[in-house]
C-alpha positions as a printed NumPy array, in Angstrom:
array([[ 83.683, 126.816,  85.583],
       [ 82.936, 125.438,  89.032],
       [ 80.144, 126.051,  91.577],
       [ 82.594, 128.376,  93.362],
       [ 81.969, 130.953,  90.592],
       [ 78.877, 133.031,  91.45 ],
       [ 76.249, 133.519,  88.73 ],
       [ 76.854, 137.285,  88.686],
       [ 80.629, 136.914,  88.096],
       [ 81.549, 139.414,  85.349],
       [ 83.654, 137.049,  83.231],
       [ 81.128, 134.209,  83.481],
       [ 78.353, 136.589,  82.428],
       [ 80.455, 137.869,  79.505],
       [ 81.007, 134.363,  78.117],
       [ 77.333, 133.455,  78.521],
       [ 76.082, 136.668,  76.932],
       [ 78.398, 136.134,  73.948],
       [ 77.238, 132.525,  73.517],
       [ 80.545, 130.847,  74.27 ],
       [ 80.078, 127.109,  74.91 ],
       [ 80.273, 126.694,  78.707],
       [ 81.008, 123.489,  80.6  ],
       [ 81.014, 122.777,  84.305],
       [ 84.208, 121.25 ,  85.671],
       [ 82.204, 118.155,  86.661],
       [ 81.184, 117.604,  83.021],
       [ 84.786, 117.887,  81.802],
       [ 85.972, 115.521,  84.538],
       [ 83.324, 113.018,  83.438],
       [ 84.498, 113.288,  79.82 ],
       [ 88.138, 112.663,  80.802],
       [ 87.372, 109.859,  83.266],
       [ 85.231, 108.007,  80.697],
       [ 88.43 , 107.133,  78.782],
       [ 89.876, 105.208,  81.749],
       [ 89.119, 102.508,  84.286],
       [ 87.782, 104.968,  86.866],
       [ 87.823, 104.664,  90.647],
       [ 85.436, 107.323,  92.004],
       [ 85.505, 108.053,  95.742],
       [ 82.364, 109.691,  97.13 ],
       [ 81.298, 110.605, 100.652],
       [ 80.488, 113.584, 102.823],
       [ 83.902, 113.099, 104.424],
       [ 86.91 , 110.847, 103.876],
       [ 86.971, 111.104, 100.094],
       [ 90.143, 113.21 ,  99.741],
       [ 92.279, 111.025, 101.999],
       [ 90.857, 107.779, 100.57 ],
       [ 91.327, 108.8  ,  96.926],
       [ 94.876, 110.033,  97.665],
       [ 95.716, 106.721,  99.378],
       [ 94.371, 104.742,  96.401],
       [ 96.354, 106.856,  93.918],
       [ 99.53 , 106.379,  95.98 ],
       [ 99.002, 102.609,  96.198],
       [ 98.54 , 102.368,  92.427],
       [101.639, 104.486,  91.768],
       [103.751, 102.359,  94.118],
       [102.5  ,  99.274,  92.249],
       [103.612, 100.769,  88.93 ],
       [100.08 , 101.221,  87.569],
       [ 99.625, 104.012,  85.042],
       [ 97.43 , 106.359,  87.035],
       [ 95.761, 109.699,  86.495],
       [ 94.332, 111.247,  89.673],
       [ 92.186, 114.314,  90.357],
       [ 92.435, 114.843,  94.12 ],
       [ 90.67 , 117.266,  96.446],
       [ 93.834, 118.26 ,  98.301],
       [ 97.598, 118.448,  97.92 ],
       [ 99.194, 115.015,  98.336],
       [102.226, 115.339, 100.616],
       [103.898, 112.442,  98.775],
       [103.727, 114.201,  95.418],
       [103.149, 117.897,  96.335],
       [100.27 , 118.167,  93.865],
       [ 96.541, 117.444,  93.568],
       [ 96.898, 116.079,  90.006],
       [ 98.836, 112.966,  89.028],
       [ 99.468, 111.413,  85.648],
       [101.772, 108.709,  84.347],
       [103.441, 105.834,  86.151],
       [105.084, 105.216,  89.5  ],
       [107.794, 107.147,  91.286],
       [111.223, 106.552,  89.706],
       [112.469, 105.031,  92.975],
       [109.874, 102.245,  92.975],
       [110.613,  98.883,  91.344],
       [107.407,  97.121,  90.328],
       [107.231,  93.32 ,  90.574],
       [107.567,  92.27 ,  86.907],
       [105.396,  89.125,  87.005],
       [102.413,  90.671,  88.777],
       [ 99.434,  91.475,  86.524],
       [ 98.41 ,  95.118,  86.658],
       [ 95.139,  96.82 ,  85.73 ],
       [ 95.103,  99.033,  82.657],
       [ 95.397, 102.825,  82.962],
       [ 93.323, 103.982,  85.938],
       [ 91.774, 107.322,  86.797],
       [ 91.192, 108.077,  90.488],
       [ 88.727, 110.897,  91.065],
       [ 87.194, 112.548,  94.074],
       [ 83.468, 112.243,  93.351],
       [ 81.907, 115.402,  94.785],
       [ 78.281, 115.262,  95.928],
       [ 77.977, 119.062,  96.002],
       [ 75.697, 120.253,  93.181],
       [ 75.299, 116.548,  92.203],
       [ 78.617, 116.782,  90.345],
       [ 79.393, 113.066,  90.769],
       [ 76.481, 112.067,  88.518],
       [ 78.712, 112.925,  85.516],
       [ 80.955, 109.929,  86.339],
       [ 80.65 , 106.28 ,  85.247],
       [ 83.039, 104.455,  87.578],
       [ 84.43 , 100.944,  87.323],
       [ 84.778, 101.008,  91.121],
       [ 82.742, 103.443,  93.221],
       [ 83.529, 104.053,  96.885],
       [ 81.108, 105.598,  99.404],
       [ 82.826, 106.499, 102.671],
       [ 79.87 , 108.262, 104.337],
       [ 76.533, 109.907, 103.581],
       [ 75.841, 112.189, 106.539],
       [ 73.591, 115.214, 106.173],
       [ 75.373, 118.054, 104.352],
       [ 74.809, 120.499, 101.469],
       [ 71.159, 120.841, 102.436],
       [ 71.188, 124.132, 100.493],
       [ 71.31 , 121.91 ,  97.385],
       [ 69.357, 118.856,  98.519],
       [ 66.671, 120.284, 100.759],
       [ 66.844, 117.346, 103.192],
       [ 68.969, 114.334, 104.1  ],
       [ 66.683, 111.846, 102.309],
       [ 67.096, 113.68 ,  98.989],
       [ 70.856, 113.614,  99.451],
       [ 70.875, 109.852, 100.132],
       [ 68.689, 109.299,  97.042],
       [ 71.3  , 111.131,  94.96 ],
       [ 74.056, 108.915,  96.389],
       [ 71.901, 105.948,  95.311],
       [ 71.627, 107.479,  91.843],
       [ 75.445, 107.709,  91.797],
       [ 75.681, 103.945,  92.411],
       [ 73.476, 103.45 ,  89.358],
       [ 76.291, 104.988,  87.27 ],
       [ 78.669, 102.075,  88.019],
       [ 79.54 , 100.255,  84.785],
       [ 78.254,  96.668,  84.39 ],
       [ 80.706,  94.224,  85.949],
       [ 82.101,  96.893,  88.249],
       [ 82.099,  97.164,  92.042],
       [ 80.674,  99.299,  94.831],
       [ 82.816,  99.556,  97.971],
       [ 80.718, 101.059, 100.775],
       [ 81.344, 101.626, 104.469],
       [ 79.21 ,  99.202, 106.477],
       [ 76.161, 100.878, 107.964],
       [ 75.981, 103.664, 105.378],
       [ 72.29 , 104.414, 104.773],
       [ 72.369, 104.348, 100.976],
       [ 70.331, 101.775,  99.049],
       [ 72.309, 100.977,  95.857],
       [ 70.568, 101.137,  92.466],
       [ 70.947,  98.535,  89.667],
       [ 72.947,  96.356,  92.049],
       [ 72.413,  93.253,  89.929],
       [ 74.865,  94.683,  87.37 ],
       [ 77.818,  95.092,  89.783],
       [ 79.128,  93.596,  93.041],
       [ 78.638,  95.337,  96.396],
       [ 81.35 ,  95.027,  99.061],
       [ 81.213,  96.452, 102.575],
       [ 84.229,  97.533, 104.589],
       [ 84.648,  98.403, 108.252],
       [ 87.163,  98.797, 111.056],
       [ 85.224,  96.071, 112.878],
       [ 84.944,  92.381, 111.913],
       [ 81.756,  91.031, 110.374],
       [ 82.072,  92.216, 106.76 ],
       [ 84.112,  91.03 , 103.753],
       [ 86.867,  93.641, 104.157],
       [ 87.827,  94.789, 107.65 ],
       [ 90.583,  95.562, 110.099],
       [ 91.405,  93.535, 113.177],
       [ 94.079,  93.298, 115.857],
       [ 94.361,  97.112, 115.797],
       [ 96.982,  98.642, 118.095],
       [ 99.088, 101.801, 118.324],
       [102.888, 101.593, 118.525],
       [105.052, 104.734, 118.52 ],
       [102.083, 106.82 , 117.397],
       [101.284, 104.669, 114.328],
       [ 98.495, 102.152, 113.767],
       [ 99.444,  98.491, 113.269],
       [ 96.652,  96.184, 112.106],
       [ 95.656,  93.117, 110.108],
       [ 93.623,  93.549, 106.916],
       [ 91.001,  90.834, 106.445],
       [ 89.816,  90.12 , 102.875],
       [ 87.916,  87.266, 101.175],
       [ 91.199,  85.535, 100.298],
       [ 92.683,  85.64 , 103.81 ],
       [ 94.604,  88.272, 105.783],
       [ 97.489,  90.705, 105.405],
       [ 99.1  ,  90.724, 108.831],
       [100.796,  93.557, 110.718],
       [100.331,  96.382, 108.232],
       [101.523,  99.819, 109.4  ],
       [ 99.813, 103.075, 108.416],
       [102.214, 106.003, 107.964],
       [ 99.808, 108.691, 109.246],
       [ 97.923, 109.03 , 112.568],
       [ 94.171, 109.239, 113.173],
       [ 91.582, 106.457, 113.469],
       [ 89.609, 108.045, 110.604],
       [ 92.707, 107.598, 108.413],
       [ 92.821, 103.946, 109.47 ],
       [ 89.203, 103.528, 108.336],
       [ 90.009, 105.253, 105.033],
       [ 92.963, 102.911, 104.563],
       [ 90.638,  99.874, 104.806],
       [ 88.595, 101.365, 101.917],
       [ 91.75 , 102.04 ,  99.88 ],
       [ 93.146,  98.546, 100.524],
       [ 89.796,  97.047,  99.474],
       [ 89.821,  98.905,  96.142],
       [ 93.41 ,  97.929,  95.378],
       [ 92.779,  94.304,  96.392],
       [ 89.87 ,  94.217,  93.9  ],
       [ 92.196,  95.635,  91.237],
       [ 94.673,  92.816,  91.888],
       [ 97.459,  94.809,  93.565],
       [ 99.658,  92.476,  95.6  ],
       [100.468,  92.574,  99.309],
       [104.103,  93.67 ,  98.855],
       [103.097,  96.901,  97.142],
       [100.154,  97.57 ,  99.464],
       [102.315,  97.097, 102.559],
       [104.978,  99.456, 101.196],
       [102.473, 102.1  , 100.03 ],
       [100.593, 102.139, 103.332],
       [103.745, 102.775, 105.348],
       [105.106, 105.414, 102.932],
       [101.816, 107.332, 102.674],
       [102.403, 110.843, 104.045],
       [ 98.873, 112.217, 103.954],
       [ 97.252, 115.311, 102.477],
       [ 97.929, 118.931, 103.285],
       [ 95.346, 120.301, 105.753],
       [ 94.135, 116.781, 106.627],
       [ 95.312, 116.214, 110.215],
       [ 98.425, 118.101, 109.154],
       [100.921, 118.201, 112.052],
       [102.781, 121.537, 111.92 ],
       [104.626, 121.449, 115.258],
       [105.29 , 118.419, 117.454],
       [107.335, 119.111, 120.589],
       [107.06 , 117.662, 124.121],
       [105.378, 120.834, 125.395],
       [103.603, 122.027, 122.228],
       [101.666, 120.4  , 119.384],
       [ 99.979, 122.261, 116.513],
       [ 97.724, 120.441, 114.032],
       [ 95.785, 121.985, 111.134],
       [ 92.756, 120.251, 109.643],
       [ 90.187, 120.91 , 106.892],
       [ 87.317, 119.63 , 109.086],
       [ 84.149, 121.648, 108.374],
       [ 81.326, 119.193, 109.145],
       [ 80.309, 118.118, 112.691],
       [ 81.315, 114.489, 112.072],
       [ 84.725, 115.573, 110.752],
       [ 85.283, 117.822, 113.765],
       [ 84.383, 114.971, 116.115],
       [ 86.726, 112.533, 114.32 ],
       [ 89.566, 115.063, 114.322],
       [ 89.256, 116.046, 117.989],
       [ 88.891, 112.414, 119.1  ],
       [ 92.025, 111.509, 117.133],
       [ 93.923, 114.273, 118.952],
       [ 92.669, 112.955, 122.321],
       [ 93.847, 109.453, 121.395],
       [ 97.3  , 110.696, 120.337],
       [ 97.849, 113.148, 123.192],
       [ 95.946, 111.829, 126.237],
       [ 95.808, 114.206, 129.186],
       [ 96.851, 117.245, 127.124],
       [ 94.738, 120.393, 127.053],
       [ 93.257, 121.002, 123.579],
       [ 92.679, 124.537, 122.298],
       [ 90.475, 124.475, 119.192],
       [ 90.175, 127.286, 116.646],
       [ 87.236, 126.835, 114.256],
       [ 86.114, 128.886, 111.277],
       [ 82.555, 127.851, 110.307],
       [ 82.072, 127.367, 106.55 ],
       [ 78.834, 128.584, 104.916],
       [ 75.849, 130.275, 106.586],
       [ 73.485, 127.521, 105.391],
       [ 75.601, 124.683, 106.837],
       [ 75.94 , 126.542, 110.149],
       [ 72.16 , 127.041, 110.254],
       [ 71.265, 123.464, 109.271],
       [ 73.756, 121.699, 111.57 ],
       [ 74.186, 124.195, 114.447],
       [ 73.287, 121.763, 117.238],
       [ 75.595, 119.073, 115.832],
       [ 78.415, 121.602, 115.495],
       [ 77.907, 122.683, 119.106],
       [ 78.169, 119.083, 120.373],
       [ 81.364, 118.422, 118.394],
       [ 83.041, 121.704, 119.372],
       [ 82.333, 121.001, 123.054],
       [ 84.87 , 118.14 , 122.81 ],
       [ 87.807, 120.594, 123.035],
       [ 88.895, 122.145, 126.339],
       [ 88.988, 125.7  , 125.048],
       [ 87.295, 127.096, 121.928],
       [ 88.165, 130.109, 119.783],
       [ 85.435, 130.674, 117.19 ],
       [ 86.03 , 132.799, 114.086],
       [ 83.43 , 134.506, 111.894],
       [ 81.541, 132.358, 109.367],
       [ 83.361, 132.049, 106.039],
       [ 80.674, 132.814, 103.407],
       [ 82.312, 131.109, 100.373],
       [ 79.641, 131.247,  97.65 ],
       [ 76.814, 132.472,  99.922],
       [ 75.196, 135.739, 100.932],
       [ 74.612, 136.269, 104.692],
       [ 71.482, 134.752, 106.276],
       [ 69.71 , 136.898, 108.861],
       [ 70.395, 135.753, 112.422],
       [ 72.992, 133.123, 111.453],
       [ 76.282, 134.174, 113.074],
       [ 79.18 , 132.704, 114.996],
       [ 77.657, 134.217, 118.144],
       [ 74.577, 132.008, 117.645],
       [ 76.831, 128.954, 117.395],
       [ 79.044, 129.959, 120.328],
       [ 76.006, 130.303, 122.604],
       [ 75.052, 126.694, 121.863],
       [ 78.478, 125.247, 122.776],
       [ 78.445, 123.802, 126.305],
       [ 81.942, 124.883, 127.3  ],
       [ 83.225, 127.144, 130.072],
       [ 86.171, 128.524, 128.114],
       [ 85.007, 129.827, 124.758],
       [ 85.251, 133.104, 122.882],
       [ 84.951, 134.773, 119.487],
       [ 88.019, 136.136, 117.694],
       [ 88.273, 138.2  , 114.527],
       [ 91.114, 137.653, 112.054],
       [ 92.982, 140.756, 113.22 ],
       [ 93.177, 139.514, 116.837],
       [ 93.509, 135.759, 116.256],
       [ 97.289, 135.511, 116.726],
       [ 97.192, 137.554, 119.934],
       [ 94.348, 135.448, 121.361],
       [ 96.166, 132.202, 120.595],
       [ 99.38 , 133.524, 122.159],
       [ 97.508, 134.482, 125.34 ],
       [ 95.997, 130.981, 125.581],
       [ 99.481, 129.375, 125.861],
       [ 98.183, 126.185, 124.178],
       [ 99.501, 122.685, 124.872],
       [ 97.778, 121.207, 121.802],
       [ 96.448, 123.695, 119.26 ],
       [ 94.012, 122.605, 116.578],
       [ 92.909, 124.888, 113.697],
       [ 89.884, 123.621, 111.771],
       [ 87.84 , 124.839, 108.809],
       [ 87.507, 124.897, 105.023],
       [ 87.597, 128.676, 104.457],
       [ 90.616, 130.975, 104.481],
       [ 91.808, 129.845, 107.916],
       [ 94.599, 128.107, 105.987],
       [ 96.205, 131.545, 105.507],
       [ 96.9  , 131.63 , 109.254],
       [ 98.735, 128.292, 109.436],
       [102.166, 129.705, 108.635],
       [101.827, 132.848, 110.818],
       [100.577, 130.715, 113.737],
       [103.455, 128.24 , 113.277],
       [105.998, 131.078, 113.22 ],
       [104.523, 132.756, 116.295],
       [104.437, 129.506, 118.281],
       [107.982, 128.606, 117.212],
       [109.241, 131.977, 118.406]])
């Protein structure tokens, strides 16, 4: 069972009352991953895209790879991979390859990632989130530190430069920092955009890989690609495979997922549900479509997250030109008195903003006549992607 199952769930209660052995998904994942050379990607955002990139790079290189991903890979149309590379890929025969690898998304929610013992751990970010579990940001960062203590001796920690996590037991493994900016062991440089795609050089301790091209847009994806390249470099994957995998990477469903791209209309759907993710997503849209009017639709996720980060949400949502705010998606939570979308809307410093229920959402969007439409959230807003696409296409 997972944390998404409430304690009062009838089937869960039945199994407990009849003394069935019960395991959390995180425990089972830890048991499976312990049989492999595990690459565990943690972070309050970036982990799904980074882990999916790493899995794709390993598959392209012909490495036997099992992967448990947090979203549907558009290259493979699944969130679970096992076995070797795509049949169309020809691995370089003389290049040494790591043994069977397991790529896992290491989830900080409910401290699930403490069941893992990675060979390589990645930390993409450690911003305040899940304060319903942790109480405060310091407790959350301490748990990320505890996660680093799970790295096997002789392994590696790959962490975004500037992340405020103090690694534990760091004498037993090597710590590497990565960044989009020079000054650390693994970084990007000479970054430019050509025909909507990022071209860049990847700097590593052995030299540089020049003029790499990332197959998906978004500066946050570029940063994630530096983390993925770092991991695969440490595993010994060669430049030929990394170059090919980076260009052929198609992304993850609901991660900056372009649904419609026409001269007069763009529609992008994204899973963003944290203020930093919203900011990264909206800024990426601005960079891709300068001068275009952005209409943002956001469905807040969890009453507790809305309460704890309301001011940060308001600042990020003010980056769009026009905001449509849906009701809070409760997920596993009961309502909290006074915490509503109206409270959040009032905090957003924007002239054009309004609330919209599910039953009126399509009509409201149609009336807005959007140039660039952005739907964001981790709840059931995904059920509107197809209806919105159809309406806009008509």
